[in-house]
C-alpha positions as CSV (number, residue, x, y, z in Angstrom):
1,X,1.8,-6.5,-53.4
2,X,5.5,-5.4,-53.4
3,X,6.4,-1.9,-54.3
4,X,8.0,-1.4,-57.7
5,X,11.2,0.5,-57.0
6,X,13.2,-0.6,-60.1
7,X,12.5,-2.0,-63.6
8,X,14.1,-5.2,-62.2
9,X,11.0,-5.6,-60.0
10,X,8.7,-5.8,-63.0
11,X,7.8,-9.3,-64.0
12,X,7.5,-8.3,-67.6
13,X,11.2,-7.1,-67.6
14,X,12.2,-10.4,-65.9
15,X,10.5,-12.4,-68.5
16,X,11.9,-10.3,-71.3
17,X,15.4,-11.0,-69.9
18,X,14.6,-14.8,-69.8
19,X,13.4,-14.5,-73.4
20,X,16.7,-12.8,-74.4
21,X,18.6,-15.7,-72.8
22,X,16.5,-18.2,-74.7
23,X,17.0,-16.4,-78.0
24,X,20.8,-16.3,-77.5
25,X,20.7,-20.1,-76.9
26,X,18.7,-20.6,-80.1
27,X,20.9,-18.3,-82.2
28,X,24.0,-20.1,-81.1
29,X,22.9,-22.9,-83.4
30,X,22.5,-20.7,-86.4
31,X,25.0,-21.0,-89.2
32,X,28.1,-18.8,-88.9
33,X,27.2,-17.1,-92.2
34,X,24.3,-15.6,-90.3
35,X,26.4,-14.0,-87.5
36,X,26.2,-10.5,-89.1
37,X,22.7,-10.9,-90.6
38,X,19.8,-12.8,-89.0
39,X,21.6,-13.6,-85.7
40,X,22.7,-9.9,-85.2
41,X,19.2,-8.6,-86.1
42,X,17.4,-11.0,-83.8
43,X,19.7,-10.6,-80.8
44,X,19.5,-6.8,-81.1
45,X,15.7,-6.7,-81.4
46,X,15.2,-9.1,-78.5
47,X,17.5,-7.2,-76.2
48,X,15.7,-4.1,-77.1
49,X,12.5,-5.4,-75.5
50,X,14.0,-5.5,-72.0
51,X,16.1,-2.4,-72.6
52,X,13.0,-0.3,-73.6
53,X,11.1,-1.5,-70.5
54,X,14.0,-0.4,-68.3
55,X,14.4,2.9,-70.1
56,X,10.7,3.6,-70.0
57,X,10.5,2.8,-66.3
58,X,13.3,5.3,-65.6
59,X,11.4,8.1,-67.4
60,X,9.5,10.7,-65.3
61,X,6.0,10.3,-66.8
62,X,3.5,7.5,-67.4
63,X,3.1,8.7,-70.9
64,X,6.8,8.3,-71.6
65,X,6.8,4.9,-70.0
66,X,3.8,3.9,-72.1
67,X,5.6,5.0,-75.2
68,X,8.7,2.9,-74.4
69,X,6.4,-0.1,-73.7
70,X,5.0,0.5,-77.2
71,X,8.5,0.5,-78.7
72,X,9.3,-2.7,-76.7
73,X,6.1,-4.3,-78.2
74,X,7.4,-3.4,-81.7
75,X,10.8,-5.0,-81.0
76,X,9.0,-8.1,-79.8
77,X,7.0,-8.4,-83.0
78,X,10.2,-7.9,-85.0
79,X,11.9,-10.7,-83.0
80,X,8.9,-13.0,-83.5
81,X,9.3,-12.4,-87.3
82,X,13.0,-13.3,-87.2
83,X,12.3,-16.5,-85.2
84,X,9.6,-17.5,-87.7
85,X,12.0,-16.8,-90.6
86,X,14.7,-18.9,-88.9
87,X,12.2,-21.8,-88.8
88,X,11.4,-21.4,-92.5
89,X,15.1,-21.3,-93.3
90,X,15.7,-24.5,-91.3
91,X,18.0,-22.8,-88.7
92,X,15.8,-23.9,-85.8
93,X,13.0,-26.5,-85.6
94,X,9.4,-25.7,-84.8
95,X,9.8,-27.7,-81.6
96,X,12.9,-25.7,-80.5
97,X,11.2,-22.4,-81.4
98,X,7.9,-23.2,-79.6
99,X,9.1,-22.1,-76.1
100,X,10.6,-18.9,-77.5
101,X,7.4,-18.1,-79.4
102,X,5.3,-18.9,-76.3
103,X,7.3,-16.5,-74.2
104,X,7.1,-13.9,-76.9
105,X,3.3,-14.2,-76.8
106,X,3.3,-14.0,-73.0
107,X,5.6,-11.0,-72.8
108,X,3.5,-9.3,-75.5
109,X,0.3,-9.7,-73.5
110,X,2.0,-8.4,-70.4
111,X,3.3,-5.3,-72.3
112,X,-0.2,-4.6,-73.6
113,X,-1.8,-4.9,-70.1
114,X,0.9,-2.8,-68.4
115,X,0.6,-0.1,-71.1
116,X,-3.1,0.1,-70.7
117,X,-2.8,0.3,-66.9
118,X,-0.3,3.1,-66.8
119,X,-1.8,5.1,-69.7
120,X,-5.5,4.0,-70.1
121,X,-6.3,6.3,-73.0
């Protein structure tokens, strides 16, 4: 197993970055009227997932890292809610949202496992 020297080495961070790219592609199809509403909220929350993983990894204690993973998990749930709202509003189809929602689920499971491993309480 390779040594983790940077947050960039974490598979969960890599997948969170992939997820952000997918979300940016999906929100590019949202109506212009949503640029400063749903689009802005969704892109900020999804970027927060990878950013919190990175910031947590840079902290000096496992407890701090676990806390940032917890925050990332919250941002992920927020992002999922925005995607589901976008489907309900007709901004994105269920078919187009399925890969995003699948990756949200995968990243969420990975965050949960990593958090338990670094802070098993």
